[in-house]
N, C-alpha and C positions, 0 to 999 in steps of 0.2 A: 669801881671795882674796872680792873683794868682789864685788857684783852690784846692779847699778842698774834698775830698773825706772822709767820717764820718769812712768808715770803711778803710781806711788805714792806714799803718802801717811804714813809711817811709818819713823824711824830705828832699827833695829836692832843692837846690840852683840853679839859675839861671846859673851859671858857669858851672853847669853838675856834680858837687859835691852833696856829699849827709851823713848825717846821720844815727849812727847807731839806731834800732828801740826804743831801749830803752834809747836814750839820756836822762838825766835830765833836759836838757832846750829845748830839741824839739821833743820828746816823745809821742804827742798826737796833734792831729789838730790844737788845742786850740794853743796851744806854738808853735808849726810851725809857725802857720796862723802872729802869734805875733810878730815870728822873722822874719818875711818874706820870708819864704821856701812855696814851694809848697808840698802837703800831697798824697803821691801813695802807692796802696797797697804794702805789699813787697812781695808779691809772684813774681811782677815784675823783684826782683832781685833775681832769683832762680841763685844759681851758681856763683853767685859775692861775692866780702868780704864784712862783717857786716858792714861796712863803706867806703868813701872815701871820702878825701879833695884833691883828684885829678882834677883838672877843666876839664870838659869833661868827665868825667867817666862814665855817660850813654847815651853816644852818640852811640853807637851799638847798644841801646835798645831803644831809641826814635823813631826811625820813625816807626816801626813795632808796638810799646805798645800806646807809646803817640801822637802818628801823624797820626793815621790812613788814611786818608785822601791825606798823601803826603803834609800837607800846608807847604810853604817855611817861613825864618823868618816873613815875610809879612803877614802869613796869609792868602798865595792866595793859592789857590791849584797846585800843580804842572801842571795838564793838562789847566790850564790860561795861563801859562806860554809863551811869544810869539816862543819862540823857539821849545818848547816843539808842540805846535800846528804845524808849519812849519814841524817837524817832521811828526808828524803823516799825514799832505797832503803828504809829499813826498812818506809814505809805502803807503795810499790809493791807488796814483799814479800808484806805482809799483804792485797792485793787479788790476789793469785795475777799479779802482772803486767798488772791492768787485765782477764787473763780470765774473774773469778767471777764477776762483776757487782758484786762488794761494792764499799763505797768505806771508806776508812781516811783518817786524818786526825791532825795534831798543829797546836799553838797556840801562837804565842810571847808571851808575857807580859814586859813592862818597855817597853824601848824598843830602839834600835836597834845601842843601841851597852853595853847591857846587858839581856839577854835570858837567858829560861829558856824550854825546850824542854817543853810538855807534851804528852805522845799522849795522844789519847782512847782509851777500851777498843776494844777490834775487837769491833764487834756484830755481824758477817758482814749488816750491812742491804744490800739490794739496792738502788743507784741511789739511795743518800741516806744518809746518816750523822747521829746527834742528836748534836751537838758543847755542850760546854758551853764559855762562854766566862766571863771576868769584868770586864764594861763597866770601861772607865777604866785596867786593867792591860794586858789583851788586846790587843793591835796589830797582830795578823797572823795569818791561818790557811789551813793548806796542806791539803789533800786532793785523792784522787784520783777520776778519770774513767775509768770502765768504754771496755773498748777499741771498745766503739761509740758511744760519746759522744765528745763533740768538747771541745780545750783551751780551750773557752771557757768561763769563766762562765756559771752558769747565771742568767735574768732569772725576774722575776714572772711573764712570758706565757712564759717558756718554761723550765719545770725539771718533772724528774721525777713528783715528786708533785704537781704541779698546786697547790703552794700560792700567795699572793701575794707570797714575797718573792723566793724562789731565791736563790744566789749571791749576786748582786748587791743584791737588797734586802738581804741579811743587814747588807754591807758597808756601805751606805747608811745604815742604822738605828743601828748600832755604831760606825761610822769605824773599819772595818777594813781594813789591805791583804790582797786575797782570790789565793790562788795556787791552781791546779788543775794538779795533776800527773797527765798521760797519755801515751801512745804519740804522741800529735799534736803535743807541745810543751807545754811548763811556759806555763800561760798568767796573765796578772795583767791584777786589776781593781782601779781607783783610783779612791776614791769620790770626791776631791776634783772631778776631771773627769769622774766617769762613763766613763770609756772602757774597755776591754778591748785587751790588747795580748799576743801572744806573744812572752816573752820570750827562749827558746829552744828551740831547732827539735825535732823529734822526742821522742828522751831522751837528749839530752845533758845533760840538768839532771841527770844519774846522775854526770857527769863534770866535773872541775873546769874551772870558765871560763879558756877559752883551747884547749882541748885538741880 
């Protein structure tokens, strides 16, 4: 499938390589589409070479910019994958189904098509939890909120510890997809857009998507 952004300035190929914004053959939305490429805004490529013939050249920015809801290669959201659902059930049980006030978590290392689930050792911390990540490798965090809390990721202005980051600040700093597992729903914060969304209501996140 091809996507066209009429305001874009870069032609991207299915293998992850991309052309220069002023390429004579693909340097417009119409030329890019005709050649079979996908047109994206040049600002997405800040700090990268003007063009690249290297397959997978855009892998490092795909998840955060072009794949904001963590879709796998088949178009299914990460939180609908059976292993991720199972992991969410595990951390929910660690938090006593949100009743203990303690938080539990896991991270995803790799990318949406090839990842490892790494659980955080449970510490019984109330209202927060210390989580280790691998910058550049960790791309998503899932953690619970107590039943007295919200499905929404905490912010620098509103978090239990009163720290300058909160959930959204951590996501912004390390470019992470941030998920909150709660009795009020599964919340998701996208650092690319700076917005939080409830992607599944109530505790439906514990069941296969579509149930």
